[in-house]
C-alpha positions as CSV (number, residue, x, y, z in Angstrom):
1,M,0.0,-0.1,0.1
2,A,2.9,2.3,0.8
3,R,4.5,1.6,-2.3
4,R,1.4,2.5,-4.5
5,T,1.1,5.6,-2.8
6,L,4.5,6.6,-3.5
7,L,4.1,5.5,-7.1
8,Y,1.2,7.8,-7.3
9,V,3.0,10.7,-5.6
10,L,6.0,10.3,-7.9
11,S,4.0,10.1,-10.8
12,G,2.1,13.3,-10.2
13,L,5.3,15.1,-9.3
14,L,6.7,13.9,-13.0
15,V,3.4,15.3,-14.7
16,I,3.9,18.7,-12.9
17,A,7.7,18.8,-13.7
18,L,6.9,18.1,-17.4
19,L,4.2,21.0,-17.7
20,V,6.8,23.2,-15.9
21,L,9.5,22.4,-18.7
22,I,7.0,22.8,-21.6
23,S,5.3,26.3,-20.3
24,G,7.9,28.6,-21.7
25,C,7.7,31.2,-19.1
26,T,10.4,32.1,-16.6
27,A,11.0,34.5,-13.7
28,P,14.1,35.4,-11.7
29,G,16.0,32.0,-10.5
30,G,14.5,30.2,-13.3
31,G,11.2,29.5,-11.7
32,T,8.5,28.5,-14.4
33,G,4.9,27.9,-14.6
34,P,2.2,27.2,-16.9
35,G,-0.2,29.5,-18.6
36,R,-3.9,28.7,-19.4
37,S,-5.1,28.1,-23.2
38,V,-8.3,29.6,-22.6
39,P,-9.7,33.0,-23.1
40,T,-9.1,35.3,-20.1
41,T,-12.5,36.2,-18.3
42,G,-11.7,35.9,-14.6
43,V,-14.4,33.5,-14.1
44,G,-13.3,30.1,-12.2
45,R,-9.7,31.1,-12.5
46,T,-7.5,29.0,-9.9
47,P,-4.4,30.9,-9.1
48,G,-1.3,29.6,-10.7
49,P,2.2,29.5,-9.1
50,Y,3.6,32.5,-8.1
51,Q,6.6,34.0,-9.0
52,T,8.4,36.7,-7.0
53,L,10.2,39.4,-9.0
54,A,13.9,40.1,-7.8
55,G,14.1,43.6,-6.0
56,G,16.9,45.7,-7.0
57,A,17.5,44.1,-10.5
58,P,18.8,46.8,-12.9
59,P,16.3,48.2,-15.1
60,S,17.4,46.5,-18.1
61,T,17.1,43.1,-16.8
62,P,14.0,41.1,-17.2
63,V,12.6,40.1,-13.9
64,F,9.4,38.5,-15.7
65,S,9.3,37.3,-19.2
66,C,6.9,35.0,-20.9
67,K,6.4,33.6,-24.5
68,G,3.4,31.8,-26.1
69,E,1.2,31.4,-28.9
70,G,-2.4,32.4,-29.4
71,T,-4.8,33.5,-26.5
72,D,-3.3,32.6,-23.1
73,E,-2.6,33.9,-19.5
74,T,0.8,34.1,-18.5
75,P,1.7,32.5,-14.9
76,S,1.2,34.8,-11.9
77,F,3.9,37.0,-10.4
78,T,4.2,39.5,-7.6
79,H,4.9,43.3,-8.3
80,A,5.3,46.1,-5.8
81,S,3.4,49.6,-6.4
82,G,5.2,51.9,-8.9
83,S,5.9,51.7,-12.7
84,A,7.8,49.2,-14.8
85,S,8.4,48.7,-18.6
86,L,6.6,46.1,-20.5
87,S,8.4,44.8,-23.6
88,Y,6.5,42.7,-26.1
89,S,6.8,41.4,-29.5
90,Y,4.1,39.5,-31.7
91,S,4.5,37.6,-35.0
92,G,0.9,37.1,-35.9
93,K,-1.2,39.0,-38.4
94,G,-4.3,39.9,-36.5
95,P,-5.1,41.6,-33.4
96,F,-2.8,41.6,-30.5
97,M,-3.9,42.5,-27.0
98,V,-2.4,42.4,-23.5
99,W,-4.3,43.2,-20.4
100,L,-2.8,43.5,-17.1
101,L,-4.9,41.1,-14.7
102,D,-5.3,40.9,-10.9
103,E,-4.7,37.8,-8.8
104,D,-8.4,36.8,-9.7
105,G,-7.9,37.2,-13.5
106,Y,-10.2,40.5,-13.7
107,E,-8.8,43.1,-16.4
108,L,-7.3,45.9,-14.7
109,D,-5.6,47.7,-17.9
110,L,-5.4,47.1,-21.7
111,L,-1.7,47.7,-22.0
112,V,-1.3,46.6,-25.8
113,D,-3.8,46.9,-28.5
114,E,-2.0,46.4,-31.9
115,T,-2.5,44.9,-35.3
116,G,0.0,42.7,-37.3
117,P,3.6,41.9,-36.3
118,V,4.9,44.5,-33.7
119,S,7.6,45.1,-31.3
120,D,7.6,47.8,-28.8
121,R,7.7,48.8,-25.1
122,V,5.3,50.4,-22.9
123,E,5.0,51.8,-19.2
124,V,3.1,50.0,-16.8
125,W,1.7,51.4,-13.3
126,F,1.1,48.8,-10.6
127,D,-1.3,50.6,-7.9
128,E,0.0,48.3,-4.8
129,W,1.8,45.4,-4.0
130,G,0.0,42.0,-5.3
131,Y,-0.1,39.1,-7.5
132,Y,-0.5,40.1,-11.1
133,S,-0.7,38.2,-14.6
134,F,-1.0,39.1,-18.2
135,G,-3.9,37.8,-20.5
136,V,-2.9,38.0,-24.1
137,D,-5.2,37.6,-27.1
138,A,-3.4,36.8,-30.2
139,D,-3.3,34.6,-33.2
140,G,0.6,34.1,-33.5
141,E,3.4,33.9,-31.6
142,W,4.3,36.5,-28.7
143,T,6.6,37.3,-25.9
144,V,6.2,39.6,-22.9
145,S,8.9,40.9,-20.4
146,I,8.7,43.1,-17.6
147,T,11.8,45.1,-16.5
């Protein structure tokens, strides 16, 4: 019985490790976490793995970065109040939107609203320390990074 339980636990950990490896998202210290492949509505969202941003990182060093394809939500991360720079790139041909989401998945602010391939940067204001994520609506590959 104990061996069977151990086998179930190890199998579950292996599945989690595989999901983390294929997610494509990173934070300081190499932390990763899976995103969601569903439109961002905020309804029924289960908070994902939280990633703490490094304090005191140089402005040019990304403290959170994620890449994906199509409509998705990045893993959650923490951020203190204040401004940060969101760098983004998109290789699709259709609309590309990036929303700042709160810890419950509700849209706080539309940060990017572009069409076609684009690469740019925008300033983001965080009202208070908290857990955040980005909701991305796209039809191609994209990358978002906070510095």
